[in-house]
C-alpha positions in Angstrom: 42.3 -11.1 -68.8 42.5 -14.1 -71.0 45.2 -17.0 -70.8 46.9 -15.4 -74.2 46.5 -12.2 -73.4 48.5 -12.5 -70.7 50.9 -14.4 -71.9 51.2 -12.0 -74.8 51.4 -8.7 -72.6 54.0 -10.8 -70.5 56.5 -10.9 -73.6 55.5 -7.5 -74.7 57.2 -6.5 -71.7 60.1 -9.0 -71.9 60.6 -7.8 -75.5 60.9 -4.0 -74.5 63.3 -4.5 -71.4 65.6 -7.2 -73.6 65.7 -4.7 -76.7 67.1 -2.0 -74.8 69.9 -3.8 -72.7 71.1 -5.5 -76.0 70.9 -2.3 -77.9 72.8 -0.7 -74.9 75.4 -3.3 -75.5 76.2 -2.5 -79.1 75.3 1.5 -79.4 76.6 4.4 -77.3 73.3 6.4 -75.8 73.2 10.1 -76.5 71.6 10.4 -72.9 71.7 9.2 -68.9 71.3 4.9 -69.0 68.6 5.2 -67.0 66.6 7.4 -69.0 67.2 6.1 -72.3 66.3 2.7 -70.8 63.2 3.7 -69.6 62.3 6.0 -72.5 63.1 3.0 -74.4 61.6 0.5 -73.0 58.1 2.3 -72.6 57.5 3.2 -75.9 58.7 -0.5 -77.1 56.1 -1.3 -74.7 53.4 0.7 -76.4 53.9 -0.1 -79.6 53.6 -3.6 -79.5 50.5 -2.8 -77.5 49.1 -1.1 -80.5 50.1 -3.1 -83.1 49.4 -6.6 -82.6 46.6 -6.0 -79.9 44.5 -3.1 -81.5 46.0 -2.5 -84.8 45.8 -6.6 -85.8 42.2 -7.2 -84.4 40.9 -4.1 -86.2 42.7 -4.9 -89.8 44.1 -8.0 -89.5 48.2 -6.9 -90.2 49.8 -9.2 -91.8 53.3 -11.2 -89.8 55.3 -9.8 -93.0 53.5 -6.2 -92.3 54.3 -6.4 -88.7 58.1 -6.9 -88.9 58.9 -4.2 -91.5 56.9 -2.0 -88.7 59.0 -3.4 -85.7 62.1 -2.9 -87.7 61.4 0.8 -88.7 60.3 1.8 -85.4 63.7 -0.2 -83.7 65.5 2.3 -86.0 63.9 5.4 -85.6 64.2 4.9 -81.9 68.2 4.1 -82.1 68.3 7.2 -84.3 66.6 9.7 -81.3 68.2 8.0 -78.4 71.6 7.0 -79.6 74.5 7.6 -81.5 74.8 7.3 -85.3 76.0 4.0 -86.3 74.0 3.1 -89.3 75.8 0.1 -89.8 75.8 -1.6 -86.6 72.3 -0.1 -85.9 70.6 -2.2 -88.9 72.6 -5.4 -87.3 71.3 -4.8 -84.1 67.8 -4.5 -84.9 67.8 -7.5 -87.3 69.4 -9.9 -85.0 66.4 -8.9 -82.1 63.6 -9.1 -84.2 65.0 -12.5 -86.1 65.7 -13.3 -82.5 62.5 -13.1 -81.0 60.0 -14.0 -84.2 62.3 -17.4 -83.7 62.1 -17.8 -79.9 58.4 -16.9 -79.9 57.7 -20.3 -82.4 60.3 -22.9 -80.3 57.9 -21.8 -76.9 54.8 -22.0 -78.9 54.8 -25.5 -79.2 55.7 -26.0 -75.6 53.1 -23.5 -74.6 50.7 -26.3 -76.9 52.2 -29.2 -74.9 51.4 -27.6 -71.9 48.1 -26.8 -72.3 47.5 -30.3 -74.1 48.6 -31.3 -70.4 46.2 -28.6 -68.7 43.8 -29.9 -70.4 44.2 -33.9 -69.1 44.5 -33.0 -66.0 41.3 -30.7 -66.2 39.6 -33.6 -67.9 41.0 -36.3 -65.3 39.3 -33.8 -62.0 36.2 -33.5 -63.9 35.7 -37.5 -64.8 36.7 -38.0 -61.3 33.8 -35.9 -60.2 37.0 -33.8 -58.3 35.5 -30.8 -60.6 32.0 -31.0 -60.4 29.9 -27.6 -61.2 30.7 -25.0 -63.4 32.5 -22.3 -61.1 34.9 -24.7 -59.4 35.7 -25.5 -63.9 36.2 -21.7 -64.5 38.9 -21.5 -61.7 40.7 -24.6 -62.5 40.7 -23.1 -66.4 42.3 -20.1 -64.8 44.7 -21.4 -62.6 46.2 -24.2 -65.0 45.9 -20.6 -67.8 47.7 -19.0 -65.5 50.2 -22.0 -64.8 50.6 -21.9 -69.0 51.8 -18.5 -69.0 54.1 -18.8 -65.8 55.9 -21.7 -67.3 56.4 -20.2 -71.1 57.1 -16.6 -70.0 60.1 -17.9 -67.8 61.3 -19.9 -70.8 60.9 -17.0 -73.2 63.2 -15.0 -71.1 65.8 -17.4 -71.2 66.0 -18.7 -74.7 65.9 -15.0 -76.0 68.4 -13.5 -73.6 70.7 -16.8 -74.4 70.5 -15.6 -77.8 70.9 -11.7 -77.0 74.1 -12.6 -74.9 75.7 -14.9 -77.0 75.6 -12.6 -80.0 77.0 -9.8 -77.8 79.6 -12.2 -75.8 81.1 -13.2 -79.5 80.8 -9.9 -81.2 84.0 -8.8 -79.6 85.1 -5.6 -81.7 82.2 -3.4 -81.3 84.1 -0.6 -81.6 85.0 -2.0 -85.2 83.4 0.3 -88.3 81.4 -2.1 -90.1 81.9 -2.2 -93.7 78.7 -2.2 -96.5 79.3 -5.6 -97.8 80.2 -6.7 -93.7 76.8 -5.7 -92.8 75.0 -7.5 -95.8 76.6 -10.6 -94.1 75.7 -10.4 -90.9 72.1 -9.5 -92.2 71.0 -11.6 -94.6 70.9 -14.6 -91.6 68.6 -12.5 -89.4 66.2 -11.8 -93.0 66.3 -15.7 -93.6 65.6 -16.4 -90.0 62.6 -14.2 -90.2 61.4 -15.8 -93.6 61.0 -18.8 -92.4 59.2 -17.8 -89.2 56.8 -16.3 -91.6 56.2 -19.4 -93.1 56.3 -21.4 -89.9 53.3 -18.9 -88.5 51.3 -19.7 -92.0 52.1 -23.1 -91.4 51.2 -23.7 -88.0 47.2 -21.9 -88.2 45.4 -23.2 -91.3 41.2 -23.0 -91.8 39.8 -25.9 -93.0 36.0 -26.4 -93.5 35.4 -23.0 -91.8 36.7 -24.7 -88.8 41.0 -23.7 -87.2 43.3 -26.2 -87.6 46.5 -26.5 -85.6 49.7 -28.6 -87.1 50.1 -29.9 -84.0 47.2 -31.8 -84.3 47.4 -32.8 -88.2 51.5 -33.7 -88.1 52.0 -34.3 -84.6 56.1 -34.5 -85.7 56.4 -31.0 -86.3 56.4 -30.4 -82.6 59.3 -31.8 -82.8 61.0 -30.3 -85.9 60.1 -26.9 -85.8 61.9 -26.8 -82.0 64.5 -27.8 -84.1 64.5 -25.5 -87.5 64.3 -22.5 -85.2 67.3 -24.1 -82.6 69.5 -24.2 -86.2 68.2 -20.6 -87.5 69.3 -19.1 -84.1 72.8 -20.8 -84.5 73.4 -20.2 -87.7 73.1 -16.1 -87.1 75.1 -17.1 -84.1 77.8 -18.6 -86.2 78.0 -16.0 -88.6 78.8 -13.5 -85.6 81.2 -15.8 -84.7 83.0 -16.3 -88.2 83.0 -12.4 -88.7 84.5 -11.7 -86.1 87.3 -14.4 -86.7 88.1 -13.0 -89.9 88.4 -9.0 -88.6 91.1 -11.0 -86.2 92.5 -12.6 -89.0 93.4 -9.5 -91.0 93.9 -7.2 -88.0 97.0 -9.6 -87.1 98.1 -10.3 -90.7 98.5 -6.5 -90.9 100.0 -6.4 -87.6 102.2 -9.0 -88.7 103.1 -7.2 -92.0 103.8 -4.1 -90.3 106.4 -6.1 -87.9 108.1 -7.6 -90.6 108.4 -4.7 -92.3 109.8 -3.2 -89.2 112.3 -6.0 -89.2 113.2 -5.7 -92.8 113.7 -2.0 -92.6 116.5 -2.3 -89.8 117.8 -5.6 -91.7 118.7 -2.9 -94.2 120.0 -0.3 -91.9 121.6 -2.7 -89.5 124.9 -3.1 -92.1 124.8 0.8 -92.5 124.7 1.4 -88.5 127.7 -0.6 -87.7 130.1 0.9 -90.3 128.9 4.2 -89.2 129.4 3.0 -85.3 133.2 1.4 -86.3 133.7 4.9 -88.6 132.7 7.7 -85.6 135.0 5.1 -82.6 138.3 5.3 -85.3 137.4 8.6 -86.0 136.8 9.6 -82.0 140.1 8.4 -81.8 141.9 10.2 -84.5 140.9 13.2 -83.2 142.0 12.8 -79.6 145.3 11.6 -80.9 145.7 14.7 -83.0 144.4 17.0 -80.1 146.6 16.2 -77.9 149.4 16.5 -80.3 148.1 19.9 -81.3 148.4 20.9 -77.4 152.0 19.8 -77.3 153.2 21.0 -80.2 151.3 24.7 -79.2 153.3 24.7 -75.7 156.4 23.5 -77.2 156.5 26.4 -79.5 154.7 29.2 -77.4 156.7 27.9 -74.5 154.2 29.1 -72.2 150.6 28.0 -72.0 148.0 30.0 -74.3 144.5 30.8 -72.5 143.0 31.4 -75.5 144.4 28.5 -77.4 143.6 26.5 -74.1 139.7 27.1 -74.4 139.6 26.3 -78.3 141.3 23.1 -77.5 138.8 22.5 -74.8 135.8 23.3 -77.0 137.0 21.2 -79.7 137.4 18.1 -76.9 134.0 18.8 -76.6 132.8 18.1 -79.6 134.8 15.7 -80.3 133.3 14.0 -77.1 129.7 14.3 -78.5 130.0 11.9 -81.1 130.1 9.2 -78.3 127.0 7.4 -77.3 125.4 8.5 -74.4 125.1 4.9 -73.3 126.9 2.0 -74.3 125.2 -1.4 -73.9 127.1 -3.8 -75.7 125.8 -3.7 -79.0 125.6 -0.7 -81.6 122.1 -1.4 -82.6 120.6 -0.6 -79.0 123.6 1.9 -78.1 121.9 4.3 -81.6 118.2 3.1 -80.9 118.3 4.3 -77.2 120.9 7.3 -77.9 118.2 8.7 -80.5 115.3 8.2 -77.7 117.7 9.6 -75.3 118.0 13.2 -77.4 114.5 12.8 -78.3 113.1 12.9 -74.8 115.5 15.7 -73.7 114.0 17.6 -76.4 111.0 17.4 -74.8 112.2 18.0 -71.3 111.6 14.2 -70.3 114.0 12.8 -67.6 115.4 9.4 -69.2 117.3 6.8 -67.1 118.8 3.6 -68.7 120.5 0.6 -67.2 120.2 -2.2 -70.6 123.0 -4.3 -71.2 122.3 -6.2 -74.7 122.7 -10.0 -73.3 125.5 -11.0 -75.8 125.5 -14.8 -74.2 122.0 -15.5 -75.0 120.8 -16.6 -78.5 118.4 -14.0 -79.1 118.2 -11.8 -82.7 119.2 -8.2 -82.1 116.1 -7.3 -84.9 113.6 -8.5 -81.9 115.5 -6.4 -78.9 115.4 -3.5 -81.4 111.7 -3.7 -82.1 110.8 -4.1 -78.5 113.0 -1.3 -77.2 112.1 1.3 -80.4 108.2 0.4 -79.8 108.1 0.7 -76.3 110.4 3.8 -75.6 108.1 5.4 -78.3 104.9 4.6 -76.6 106.5 5.8 -73.8 107.7 9.1 -75.0 104.4 9.9 -76.7 102.6 9.2 -73.3 105.1 11.5 -71.2 104.9 14.2 -73.7 100.9 14.5 -72.7 101.8 14.5 -69.0 102.7 18.1 -67.1 105.5 18.8 -64.8 108.0 16.4 -63.9 108.0 13.7 -66.2 110.3 10.3 -66.5 111.1 7.0 -68.5 113.3 4.3 -66.9 114.5 1.8 -69.0 116.1 -1.5 -67.0 117.2 -5.1 -68.2 118.3 -8.3 -66.1 119.3 -12.0 -67.3 118.2 -14.4 -64.7 119.6 -17.8 -66.3 118.5 -18.2 -69.9 115.8 -15.4 -69.2 115.9 -11.8 -70.3 113.8 -9.2 -69.3 113.3 -5.4 -70.6 111.4 -3.4 -68.3 110.2 0.5 -69.4 108.3 2.6 -67.0 106.8 6.1 -67.7 104.6 8.4 -66.5 101.1 9.1 -68.4 98.2 11.1 -67.7 95.0 10.3 -70.1 92.9 6.9 -69.0 93.8 4.0 -70.3 91.6 1.9 -72.0 92.2 -2.3 -72.2 90.8 -4.1 -74.6 88.7 -7.3 -73.2 89.6 -10.1 -75.2 93.5 -8.8 -75.9 94.0 -7.7 -73.0 96.2 -4.9 -74.3 96.0 -1.0 -74.2 94.2 0.6 -76.9 96.0 3.5 -78.4 94.6 7.2 -78.2 95.8 7.6 -81.8 93.2 9.0 -84.5 93.2 5.5 -86.7 91.4 2.8 -84.3 92.5 0.1 -86.7 95.7 0.3 -86.1 95.1 0.5 -82.4 97.7 -1.1 -79.9 100.4 -2.3 -83.3 103.7 -1.2 -80.7 102.4 -3.3 -78.0 101.4 -6.2 -80.1 104.2 -6.3 -82.1 105.8 -6.4 -78.6 104.1 -8.8 -77.3 105.0 -11.0 -80.7 108.4 -10.7 -80.6 108.5 -12.1 -77.0 106.2 -15.3 -77.8 109.0 -15.5 -80.5 111.1 -16.6 -77.6 108.6 -18.3 -75.4 108.3 -15.0 -73.3 105.5 -12.5 -72.7 104.8 -9.1 -71.3 102.8 -7.7 -68.5 101.4 -4.7 -68.2 101.3 -3.0 -64.7 99.3 0.3 -63.8 99.7 2.1 -60.5 100.6 5.3 -58.8 103.7 6.6 -56.7 103.5 10.0 -55.2 100.3 10.9 -56.7 101.8 10.4 -60.6 100.3 7.4 -62.4 103.0 5.1 -63.9 103.0 2.7 -66.8 105.1 -0.4 -66.8 105.9 -2.7 -69.3 107.6 -6.1 -68.4 109.1 -8.2 -71.6 110.6 -11.2 -71.0 112.2 -13.3 -73.5 113.9 -16.9 -73.4 117.3 -17.5 -74.9 119.0 -20.9 -74.6 122.5 -19.5 -73.1 125.3 -19.4 -76.8 127.5 -21.7 -76.6 130.9 -20.7 -75.2 134.0 -21.5 -77.8 
């Protein structure tokens, strides 16, 4: 087996393995992992042998045609063994093909340089009669050729693996549904890299006066500039992915911030009405109780004795008036109403609701922010408990340590919780994936306004899965007047 054939077969094998692993990092397989990788690797390897060794030797297939054929075959393979996601499939194929074609020319320069070193070594051995027979010459030629393969194949693997790893790592939001214009933005640098790689191929080898001429011999500077150009092309592809991900994250953060600001504005509009209603209800409760007591005394004085039927009626009136009281008194009308509403909602869904919460009036923490935290945290807890069978419970606690205010919400849950790698926050199970985790992220945003943060803990208690959210806020104590 010649030097070039051995190196080519090694590269085909490397491409087959890396393309399968890389594609798996973006797309979801239809079948078992082992089966997909085995089928992918075998088909990809046989395709490369058929096109680059058999077809190209007979019909001289051009570089551009080989690349187009390669792209089409990879897309076809994705169609059969991976879930349909056309936009992402196009990006995966073009980024991989652009990467391997560009890396190939970086390695070709080093391969040429290694060959030159090997030829100098061979010339030295012949000149000093260390090699003095044709048989020895053939042996050393094969040894040096094998050495070139040993050096170039790992280098190719290292460079291509590093490029694909960077793309996969920097493409954080793999669940994001690409739009057509976004996909064009990502694919264009790959197409540019492929066009330049075709141009480099035409430049490297040319024919003059019936003899094959290699550009590295005629223009030595290209041994420096071609690898530099190829590295810049790969860097451009990686940079475009990083820029795109930053834009996606920025747009999501902007959307979440707008939702949070809208929540606060809504609460600000309602807070005056809530305070007025709260004040009126307190006055109404006081007046109604006074009226009931007066009516009770008047009836007793007029009748001269206690009438059981009237007594029951007045008792029912007192029960009705008592319902005007909020179940939990937290020290602030806003938190009273939010917790009361969530308690009523939980009671309808047969969820136990335990509360030990007090508004930290001595700390400079805006009630709007506490309201956003309570509303989102309790809404998430009720939603999680709703999907749980048997006894289910929500616990709400708060406590103060110095200038730190802590809110803890603990609840049962049944479904698996997926945590996003980048943010460390749970991903919502709701259908709209683009609005995932807004409740938790808004809670975190409120906490960070006060130099705080959130902590999430998932554990088992008596065979039941528990989700615990702790919110910490640092509020400088209010001055005492």
